[in-house]
KEMIKE-561137 format. One record per atom (N, C-alpha, C): residue in three letters; x, y, z; residue number from 1; chain; atom name. Coordinates in pm, whole numbers. Layout:
BEGIN
 papa   east  north     up fikol martor vexmar
  ala      X      Y      Z   NUM      A     CA
...
//
This chain:
BEGIN
 papa   east  north     up fikol martor vexmar
  met   1749   1022    858     1      A      N
  met   1677   1148    843     1      A     CA
  met   1671   1216    979     1      A      C
  glu   1682   1346    980     2      A      N
  glu   1674   1424   1103     2      A     CA
  glu   1527   1435   1147     2      A      C
  thr   1503   1415   1275     3      A      N
  thr   1367   1422   1328     3      A     CA
  thr   1313   1564   1311     3      A      C
  pro   1188   1576   1262     4      A      N
  pro   1130   1709   1244     4      A     CA
  pro   1095   1775   1377     4      A      C
  val   1066   1903   1370     5      A      N
  val   1020   1976   1488     5      A     CA
  val    899   1901   1544     5      A      C
  pro    901   1868   1674     6      A      N
  pro    795   1781   1726     6      A     CA
  pro    659   1846   1743     6      A      C
  thr    650   1976   1753     7      A      N
  thr    518   2039   1768     7      A     CA
  thr    509   2161   1678     7      A      C
  arg    386   2193   1643     8      A      N
  arg    355   2319   1574     8      A     CA
  arg    224   2368   1631     8      A      C
  thr    215   2499   1643     9      A      N
  thr     96   2559   1702     9      A     CA
  thr     48   2675   1616     9      A      C
  his    -83   2688   1606    10      A      N
  his   -145   2804   1543    10      A     CA
  his   -269   2838   1625    10      A      C
  glu   -265   2956   1686    11      A      N
  glu   -375   3003   1771    11      A     CA
  glu   -412   2899   1875    11      A      C
  thr   -528   2836   1866    12      A      N
  thr   -573   2744   1971    12      A     CA
  thr   -547   2597   1941    12      A      C
  ile   -479   2568   1830    13      A      N
  ile   -456   2429   1789    13      A     CA
  ile   -307   2397   1790    13      A      C
  arg   -272   2283   1851    14      A      N
  arg   -134   2235   1850    14      A     CA
  arg   -134   2092   1797    14      A      C
  val    -36   2062   1713    15      A      N
  val     -9   1923   1675    15      A     CA
  val    124   1886   1739    15      A      C
  arg    124   1770   1803    16      A      N
  arg    244   1724   1873    16      A     CA
  arg    246   1572   1868    16      A      C
  pro    364   1514   1887    17      A      N
  pro    369   1367   1891    17      A     CA
  pro    278   1312   2001    17      A      C
  tyr    226   1193   1977    18      A      N
  tyr    143   1127   2077    18      A     CA
  tyr    227   1095   2200    18      A      C
  val    162   1101   2316    19      A      N
  val    224   1065   2443    19      A     CA
  val    132    967   2515    19      A      C
  glu    185    899   2616    20      A      N
  glu    107    800   2689    20      A     CA
  glu    -23    858   2745    20      A      C
  gly    -20    984   2784    21      A      N
  gly   -139   1048   2837    21      A     CA
  gly   -251   1066   2737    21      A      C
  asp   -226   1037   2609    22      A      N
  asp   -329   1048   2506    22      A     CA
  asp   -413    922   2494    22      A      C
  ile   -373    814   2560    23      A      N
  ile   -442    685   2540    23      A     CA
  ile   -589    693   2579    23      A      C
  glu   -619    732   2700    24      A      N
  glu   -760    738   2743    24      A     CA
  glu   -840    843   2665    24      A      C
  pro   -786    964   2644    25      A      N
  pro   -861   1061   2564    25      A     CA
  pro   -884   1015   2420    25      A      C
  leu   -791    938   2366    26      A      N
  leu   -809    883   2231    26      A     CA
  leu   -926    786   2229    26      A      C
  val   -932    697   2326    27      A      N
  val  -1044    601   2333    27      A     CA
  val  -1176    677   2344    27      A      C
  ala  -1181    777   2431    28      A      N
  ala  -1304    854   2450    28      A     CA
  ala  -1344    927   2322    28      A      C
  ala  -1247    986   2253    29      A      N
  ala  -1276   1059   2129    29      A     CA
  ala  -1328    966   2020    29      A      C
  val  -1269    848   2009    30      A      N
  val  -1315    752   1909    30      A     CA
  val  -1458    711   1938    30      A      C
  his  -1487    677   2063    31      A      N
  his  -1623    633   2096    31      A     CA
  his  -1725    746   2080    31      A      C
  ala  -1686    868   2110    32      A      N
  ala  -1778    981   2093    32      A     CA
  ala  -1801   1015   1947    32      A      C
  ser  -1717    962   1859    33      A      N
  ser  -1720   1000   1717    33      A     CA
  ser  -1741    881   1623    33      A      C
  leu  -1777    767   1676    34      A      N
  leu  -1787    645   1594    34      A     CA
  leu  -1877    660   1472    34      A      C
  asn  -1993    723   1487    35      A      N
  asn  -2085    735   1374    35      A     CA
  asn  -2021    808   1256    35      A      C
  glu  -1937    906   1284    36      A      N
  glu  -1874    984   1177    36      A     CA
  glu  -1745    918   1127    36      A      C
  leu  -1672    851   1214    37      A      N
  leu  -1544    791   1175    37      A     CA
  leu  -1560    655   1105    37      A      C
  arg  -1651    576   1155    38      A      N
  arg  -1663    437   1110    38      A     CA
  arg  -1676    420    959    38      A      C
  pro  -1753    501    888    39      A      N
  pro  -1763    477    743    39      A     CA
  pro  -1630    493    668    39      A      C
  trp  -1537    569    725    40      A      N
  trp  -1415    604    651    40      A     CA
  trp  -1286    545    708    40      A      C
  leu  -1287    509    835    41      A      N
  leu  -1164    465    901    41      A     CA
  leu  -1184    326    962    41      A      C
  pro  -1122    225    903    42      A      N
  pro  -1148     88    949    42      A     CA
  pro  -1106     60   1093    42      A      C
  trp  -1013    135   1146    43      A      N
  trp   -969    113   1284    43      A     CA
  trp  -1070    164   1386    43      A      C
  ala  -1163    249   1344    44      A      N
  ala  -1264    305   1435    44      A     CA
  ala  -1382    209   1443    44      A      C
  his  -1381    123   1543    45      A      N
  his  -1485     22   1557    45      A     CA
  his  -1545     26   1698    45      A      C
  ala  -1660    -32   1713    46      A      N
  ala  -1734    -26   1838    46      A     CA
  ala  -1656    -83   1957    46      A      C
  asn  -1566   -175   1932    47      A      N
  asn  -1489   -237   2040    47      A     CA
  asn  -1351   -173   2060    47      A      C
  tyr  -1330    -56   2000    48      A      N
  tyr  -1202     15   2017    48      A     CA
  tyr  -1180     37   2166    48      A      C
  asp  -1063     -4   2215    49      A      N
  asp  -1041      3   2359    49      A     CA
  asp   -900     54   2392    49      A      C
  arg   -869     50   2519    50      A      N
  arg   -741    100   2567    50      A     CA
  arg   -623     28   2500    50      A      C
  ala   -637   -102   2479    51      A      N
  ala   -529   -178   2415    51      A     CA
  ala   -505   -129   2272    51      A      C
  asp   -614   -100   2199    52      A      N
  asp   -600    -46   2063    52      A     CA
  asp   -528     88   2066    52      A      C
  ala   -572    175   2155    53      A      N
  ala   -512    308   2164    53      A     CA
  ala   -366    301   2209    53      A      C
  gln   -337    215   2303    54      A      N
  gln   -200    201   2351    54      A     CA
  gln   -110    149   2239    54      A      C
  ala   -156     51   2164    55      A      N
  ala    -77      1   2051    55      A     CA
  ala    -52    112   1949    55      A      C
  trp   -153    193   1924    56      A      N
  trp   -137    305   1830    56      A     CA
  trp    -32    403   1881    56      A      C
  val    -48    448   2004    57      A      N
  val     44    548   2060    57      A     CA
  val    187    494   2063    57      A      C
  glu    205    372   2110    58      A      N
  glu    340    314   2116    58      A     CA
  glu    398    294   1976    58      A      C
  gly    313    259   1881    59      A      N
  gly    359    238   1744    59      A     CA
  gly    402    366   1673    59      A      C
  arg    349    480   1718    60      A      N
  arg    384    607   1653    60      A     CA
  arg    532    640   1672    60      A      C
  ala    585    615   1789    61      A      N
  ala    727    643   1815    61      A     CA
  ala    815    555   1727    61      A      C
  val    778    430   1712    62      A      N
  val    855    338   1629    62      A     CA
  val    849    381   1483    62      A      C
  ala    730    415   1435    63      A      N
  ala    715    460   1296    63      A     CA
  ala    796    587   1272    63      A      C
  trp    797    676   1370    64      A      N
  trp    872    801   1362    64      A     CA
  trp   1021    770   1350    64      A      C
  glu   1071    685   1440    65      A      N
  glu   1214    649   1441    65      A     CA
  glu   1257    583   1311    65      A      C
  asn   1166    508   1249    66      A      N
  asn   1197    438   1124    66      A     CA
  asn   1166    521    999    66      A      C
  asp   1128    648   1018    67      A      N
  asp   1092    735    907    67      A     CA
  asp    981    678    819    67      A      C
  glu    887    608    883    68      A      N
  glu    776    548    810    68      A     CA
  glu    651    634    812    68      A      C
  ala    630    703    923    69      A      N
  ala    511    787    939    69      A     CA
  ala    536    886   1052    69      A      C
  tyr    472   1001   1040    70      A      N
  tyr    482   1106   1140    70      A     CA
  tyr    339   1140   1182    70      A      C
  ser    301   1091   1300    71      A      N
  ser    164   1105   1348    71      A     CA
  ser    161   1200   1466    71      A      C
  phe     57   1282   1469    72      A      N
  phe     45   1385   1571    72      A     CA
  phe    -93   1383   1635    72      A      C
  ala    -96   1405   1765    73      A      N
  ala   -222   1431   1834    73      A     CA
  ala   -257   1577   1806    73      A      C
  ile   -384   1603   1789    74      A      N
  ile   -433   1741   1776    74      A     CA
  ile   -490   1777   1912    74      A      C
  val   -438   1884   1972    75      A      N
  val   -484   1924   2105    75      A     CA
  val   -511   2074   2108    75      A      C
  his   -595   2114   2201    76      A      N
  his   -622   2256   2224    76      A     CA
  his   -502   2312   2300    76      A      C
  thr   -454   2428   2258    77      A      N
  thr   -331   2482   2316    77      A     CA
  thr   -343   2515   2464    77      A      C
  glu   -457   2563   2508    78      A      N
  glu   -470   2604   2648    78      A     CA
  glu   -510   2489   2740    78      A      C
  thr   -598   2403   2695    79      A      N
  thr   -651   2296   2782    79      A     CA
  thr   -584   2161   2759    79      A      C
  glu   -511   2146   2647    80      A      N
  glu   -452   2018   2606    80      A     CA
  glu   -560   1913   2579    80      A      C
  arg   -684   1956   2559    81      A      N
  arg   -792   1861   2527    81      A     CA
  arg   -761   1792   2395    81      A      C
  phe   -774   1661   2394    82      A      N
  phe   -747   1581   2276    82      A     CA
  phe   -861   1601   2175    82      A      C
  leu   -825   1645   2054    83      A      N
  leu   -925   1678   1952    83      A     CA
  leu   -926   1584   1833    83      A      C
  gly   -818   1506   1813    84      A      N
  gly   -812   1416   1700    84      A     CA
  gly   -669   1383   1664    84      A      C
  gly   -651   1340   1539    85      A      N
  gly   -518   1302   1493    85      A     CA
  gly   -493   1349   1352    85      A      C
  val   -366   1368   1321    86      A      N
  val   -324   1409   1188    86      A     CA
  val   -186   1349   1165    86      A      C
  gly   -153   1320   1041    87      A      N
  gly    -20   1266   1018    87      A     CA
  gly     14   1250    871    87      A      C
  ile    139   1223    852    88      A      N
  ile    191   1196    718    88      A     CA
  ile    244   1054    718    88      A      C
  asn    194    974    624    89      A      N
  asn    236    835    614    89      A     CA
  asn    256    797    468    89      A      C
  arg    274    667    445    90      A      N
  arg    299    616    309    90      A     CA
  arg    402    702    237    90      A      C
  ile    512    726    303    91      A      N
  ile    614    815    248    91      A     CA
  ile    700    741    147    91      A      C
  asp    710    799     31    92      A      N
  asp    799    750    -76    92      A     CA
  asp    920    843    -75    92      A      C
  trp   1023    803      1    93      A      N
  trp   1139    891     20    93      A     CA
  trp   1212    924   -109    93      A      C
  pro   1235    828   -201    94      A      N
  pro   1306    866   -325    94      A     CA
  pro   1232    975   -404    94      A      C
  ser   1099    969   -403    95      A      N
  ser   1020   1069   -476    95      A     CA
  ser    985   1189   -391    95      A      C
  arg   1008   1180   -260    96      A      N
  arg    976   1287   -164    96      A     CA
  arg    827   1318   -164    96      A      C
  val    745   1210   -155    97      A      N
  val    599   1221   -156    97      A     CA
  val    545   1151    -32    97      A      C
  gly    446   1212     32    98      A      N
  gly    380   1150    146    98      A     CA
  gly    230   1170    139    98      A      C
  asn    159   1095    219    99      A      N
  asn     14   1103    226    99      A     CA
  asn    -27   1172    356    99      A      C
  leu   -122   1263    348   100      A      N
  leu   -172   1335    465   100      A     CA
  leu   -310   1282    502   100      A      C
  gly   -327   1249    629   101      A      N
  gly   -457   1204    679   101      A     CA
  gly   -491   1277    807   101      A      C
  tyr   -620   1286    839   102      A      N
  tyr   -664   1359    957   102      A     CA
  tyr   -803   1314    998   102      A      C
  trp   -830   1330   1126   103      A      N
  trp   -964   1309   1179   103      A     CA
  trp   -980   1396   1303   103      A      C
  val  -1103   1437   1329   104      A      N
  val  -1132   1523   1444   104      A     CA
  val  -1254   1468   1514   104      A      C
  arg  -1250   1469   1646   105      A      N
  arg  -1365   1421   1724   105      A     CA
  arg  -1489   1502   1686   105      A      C
  thr  -1603   1440   1687   106      A      N
  thr  -1727   1499   1639   106      A     CA
  thr  -1761   1632   1705   106      A      C
  asp  -1743   1642   1836   107      A      N
  asp  -1782   1766   1902   107      A     CA
  asp  -1685   1881   1878   107      A      C
  ala  -1580   1858   1801   108      A      N
  ala  -1486   1965   1765   108      A     CA
  ala  -1489   1997   1616   108      A      C
  thr  -1580   1933   1542   109      A      N
  thr  -1587   1961   1398   109      A     CA
  thr  -1656   2094   1372   109      A      C
  gly  -1635   2147   1253   110      A      N
  gly  -1698   2273   1215   110      A     CA
  gly  -1635   2395   1279   110      A      C
  gln  -1517   2378   1339   111      A      N
  gln  -1450   2488   1409   111      A     CA
  gln  -1312   2518   1350   111      A      C
  gly  -1280   2456   1237   112      A      N
  gly  -1150   2480   1174   112      A     CA
  gly  -1037   2396   1230   112      A      C
  val  -1068   2301   1317   113      A      N
  val   -964   2219   1380   113      A     CA
  val   -891   2134   1277   113      A      C
  ala   -966   2062   1195   114      A      N
  ala   -903   1975   1094   114      A     CA
  ala   -821   2056    995   114      A      C
  thr   -875   2168    952   115      A      N
  thr   -805   2254    855   115      A     CA
  thr   -674   2304    914   115      A      C
  thr   -679   2354   1035   116      A      N
  thr   -557   2406   1098   116      A     CA
  thr   -456   2294   1120   116      A      C
  ala   -501   2181   1172   117      A      N
  ala   -410   2069   1198   117      A     CA
  ala   -349   2016   1068   117      A      C
  ala   -429   2008    962   118      A      N
  ala   -377   1962    834   118      A     CA
  ala   -271   2057    781   118      A      C
  arg   -295   2187    795   119      A      N
  arg   -195   2286    753   119      A     CA
  arg    -65   2271    832   119      A      C
  leu    -78   2254    963   120      A      N
  leu     41   2241   1047   120      A     CA
  leu    120   2115   1011   120      A      C
  ala     51   2004    993   121      A      N
  ala    119   1879    957   121      A     CA
  ala    181   1888    818   121      A      C
  ala    111   1951    725   122      A      N
  ala    167   1969    590   122      A     CA
  ala    293   2055    596   122      A      C
  gly    292   2155    683   123      A      N
  gly    412   2238    701   123      A     CA
  gly    530   2156    749   123      A      C
  ile    506   2065    841   124      A      N
  ile    613   1976    887   124      A     CA
  ile    661   1889    771   124      A      C
  gly    567   1837    694   125      A      N
  gly    603   1751    581   125      A     CA
  gly    691   1822    479   125      A      C
  ile    655   1944    446   126      A      N
  ile    731   2020    345   126      A     CA
  ile    858   2077    405   126      A      C
  glu    845   2148    515   127      A      N
  glu    958   2224    570   127      A     CA
  glu   1057   2141    649   127      A      C
  glu   1010   2041    721   128      A      N
  glu   1100   1961    804   128      A     CA
  glu   1142   1830    738   128      A      C
  leu   1048   1764    670   129      A      N
  leu   1079   1637    608   129      A     CA
  leu   1131   1654    466   129      A      C
  gly   1110   1769    407   130      A      N
  gly   1158   1794    271   130      A     CA
  gly   1075   1729    162   130      A      C
  leu    947   1705    191   131      A      N
  leu    861   1647     87   131      A     CA
  leu    833   1751    -21   131      A      C
  arg    822   1702   -144   132      A      N
  arg    791   1790   -257   132      A     CA
  arg    643   1785   -294   132      A      C
  arg    576   1683   -243   133      A      N
  arg    436   1662   -277   133      A     CA
  arg    370   1587   -162   133      A      C
  ile    254   1635   -123   134      A      N
  ile    175   1566    -22   134      A     CA
  ile     40   1534    -85   134      A      C
  glu      6   1407    -80   135      A      N
  glu   -121   1364   -139   135      A     CA
  glu   -226   1342    -31   135      A      C
  leu   -349   1365    -69   136      A      N
  leu   -464   1338     16   136      A     CA
  leu   -559   1255    -68   136      A      C
  leu   -589   1135    -24   137      A      N
  leu   -678   1046    -95   137      A     CA
  leu   -806   1036    -13   137      A      C
  val   -914   1094    -66   138      A      N
  val  -1036   1111     13   138      A     CA
  val  -1153   1042    -58   138      A      C
  pro  -1228    957     14   139      A      N
  pro  -1346    897    -47   139      A     CA
  pro  -1441   1005    -99   139      A      C
  val  -1501    980   -213   140      A      N
  val  -1591   1077   -276   140      A     CA
  val  -1698   1125   -178   140      A      C
  gly  -1755   1035   -102   141      A      N
  gly  -1864   1070    -11   141      A     CA
  gly  -1823   1140    117   141      A      C
  asn  -1695   1150    144   142      A      N
  asn  -1649   1215    267   142      A     CA
  asn  -1633   1365    241   142      A      C
  thr  -1745   1433    237   143      A      N
  thr  -1745   1575    200   143      A     CA
  thr  -1669   1662    300   143      A      C
  ala  -1673   1629    428   144      A      N
  ala  -1601   1709    527   144      A     CA
  ala  -1450   1704    502   144      A      C
  ser  -1396   1586    476   145      A      N
  ser  -1252   1574    449   145      A     CA
  ser  -1215   1638    316   145      A      C
  arg  -1305   1631    220   146      A      N
  arg  -1279   1696     92   146      A     CA
  arg  -1273   1848    109   146      A      C
  arg  -1361   1902    193   147      A      N
  arg  -1359   2047    218   147      A     CA
  arg  -1227   2088    284   147      A      C
  val  -1180   2008    377   148      A      N
  val  -1051   2039    442   148      A     CA
  val   -940   2042    338   148      A      C
  ala   -935   1942    252   149      A      N
  ala   -831   1938    147   149      A     CA
  ala   -835   2065     62   149      A      C
  glu   -954   2107     25   150      A      N
  glu   -967   2227    -58   150      A     CA
  glu   -929   2353     19   150      A      C
  lys   -966   2360    147   151      A      N
  lys   -934   2479    227   151      A     CA
  lys   -785   2497    248   151      A      C
  ile   -710   2389    251   152      A      N
  ile   -566   2403    273   152      A     CA
  ile   -490   2425    142   152      A      C
  gly   -562   2434     32   153      A      N
  gly   -499   2465    -95   153      A     CA
  gly   -456   2345   -177   153      A      C
  ala   -504   2226   -141   154      A      N
  ala   -471   2107   -220   154      A     CA
  ala   -546   2113   -353   154      A      C
  val   -478   2069   -455   155      A      N
  val   -532   2070   -591   155      A     CA
  val   -596   1935   -620   155      A      C
  gln   -721   1937   -666   156      A      N
  gln   -786   1813   -704   156      A     CA
  gln   -729   1766   -837   156      A      C
  glu   -674   1645   -837   157      A      N
  glu   -608   1594   -957   157      A     CA
  glu   -690   1491  -1032   157      A      C
  gly   -777   1421   -964   158      A      N
  gly   -855   1323  -1036   158      A     CA
  gly   -937   1232   -948   158      A      C
  leu  -1018   1152  -1014   159      A      N
  leu  -1103   1054   -949   159      A     CA
  leu  -1043    916   -972   159      A      C
  leu  -1020    844   -865   160      A      N
  leu   -966    709   -875   160      A     CA
  leu  -1078    611   -842   160      A      C
  arg  -1118    537   -942   161      A      N
  arg  -1232    445   -929   161      A     CA
  arg  -1194    326   -841   161      A      C
  arg  -1283    293   -749   162      A      N
  arg  -1268    178   -659   162      A     CA
  arg  -1130    173   -593   162      A      C
  arg  -1085    286   -544   163      A      N
  arg   -949    299   -491   163      A     CA
  arg   -935    267   -343   163      A      C
  leu  -1039    294   -263   164      A      N
  leu  -1028    274   -119   164      A     CA
  leu  -1123    167    -70   164      A      C
  arg  -1070     84     16   165      A      N
  arg  -1154    -19     78   165      A     CA
  arg  -1156      6    228   165      A      C
  val  -1275     10    284   166      A      N
  val  -1295     20    428   166      A     CA
  val  -1385    -97    465   166      A      C
  glu  -1326   -194    533   167      A      N
  glu  -1394   -319    564   167      A     CA
  glu  -1448   -379    435   167      A      C
  asp  -1580   -397    423   168      A      N
  asp  -1634   -458    302   168      A     CA
  asp  -1675   -358    194   168      A      C
  ala  -1667   -230    224   169      A      N
  ala  -1707   -127    129   169      A     CA
  ala  -1587    -81     45   169      A      C
  val  -1613    -59    -82   170      A      N
  val  -1510     -8   -172   170      A     CA
  val  -1559    126   -226   170      A      C
  tyr  -1472    226   -218   171      A      N
  tyr  -1510    363   -254   171      A     CA
  tyr  -1426    417   -367   171      A      C
  asp  -1490    500   -449   172      A      N
  asp  -1414    585   -539   172      A     CA
  asp  -1351    692   -453   172      A      C
  ala  -1235    743   -494   173      A      N
  ala  -1167    844   -413   173      A     CA
  ala  -1116    957   -500   173      A      C
  val  -1112   1074   -442   174      A      N
  val  -1058   1192   -509   174      A     CA
  val   -913   1207   -463   174      A      C
  leu   -824   1224   -559   175      A      N
  leu   -683   1247   -527   175      A     CA
  leu   -656   1396   -531   175      A      C
  tyr   -608   1447   -418   176      A      N
  tyr   -565   1586   -407   176      A     CA
  tyr   -414   1588   -390   176      A      C
  ala   -351   1697   -428   177      A      N
  ala   -207   1713   -406   177      A     CA
  ala   -179   1852   -352   177      A      C
  leu    -84   1857   -263   178      A      N
  leu    -42   1980   -199   178      A     CA
  leu    106   1998   -227   178      A      C
  phe    145   2119   -265   179      A      N
  phe    283   2146   -303   179      A     CA
  phe    343   2254   -213   179      A      C
  pro    475   2262   -209   180      A      N
  pro    541   2358   -119   180      A     CA
  pro    489   2501   -129   180      A      C
  glu    462   2549   -248   181      A      N
  glu    417   2689   -261   181      A     CA
  glu    281   2711   -194   181      A      C
  ala    195   2610   -188   182      A      N
  ala     66   2625   -120   182      A     CA
  ala     84   2616     31   182      A      C
  val    174   2532     76   183      A      N
  val    195   2513    220   183      A     CA
  val    254   2637    281   183      A      C
  ser    348   2699    216   184      A      N
  ser    411   2818    275   184      A     CA
  ser    310   2932    291   184      A      C
  ser    206   2932    208   185      A      N
  ser    108   3041    219   185      A     CA
  ser      0   3011    321   185      A      C
  cys     -3   2890    377   186      A      N
  cys   -110   2857    471   186      A     CA
  cys    -58   2830    612   186      A      C
  ala     65   2853    638   187      A      N
  ala    120   2826    772   187      A     CA
  ala     78   2932    871   187      A      C
//
């Protein structure tokens, strides 16, 4: 598969592949946002450290090369401040379906960062990777992520009972789907 365009920008938000310089800002963002991330993301734990972030950043290039996942740092266009992460993973190439996930550091929420980054990543998924469907699987109680899915034009398709497990908690999840016609209108 041909590598997609590595960055996309809209106004003050850029999504780009992770680089080594993201390691320390990633650790800081996770620790500043633990209360909001921990219920939904098992990797966000109190002992998250430089080794965790380095493994993540180094693993993104490998996943990219193997067409397994396309992960992007979300940064401010002018300052390059690290704001979070967004990506497409769990790609089913024969069906041309991928999963979209995102998170934003707590002090950058409520500013449209997640919505813009999700739109940009979805654009890469549809336009560069050739996906026909992008799914978003969001725990019922994660209202912020559900709002992002709805704002980018994802269609709510159903409730999946006991679908997501985060550590010892099991959550019902809402399945959303995003299609090419919605992505082209939100770029």
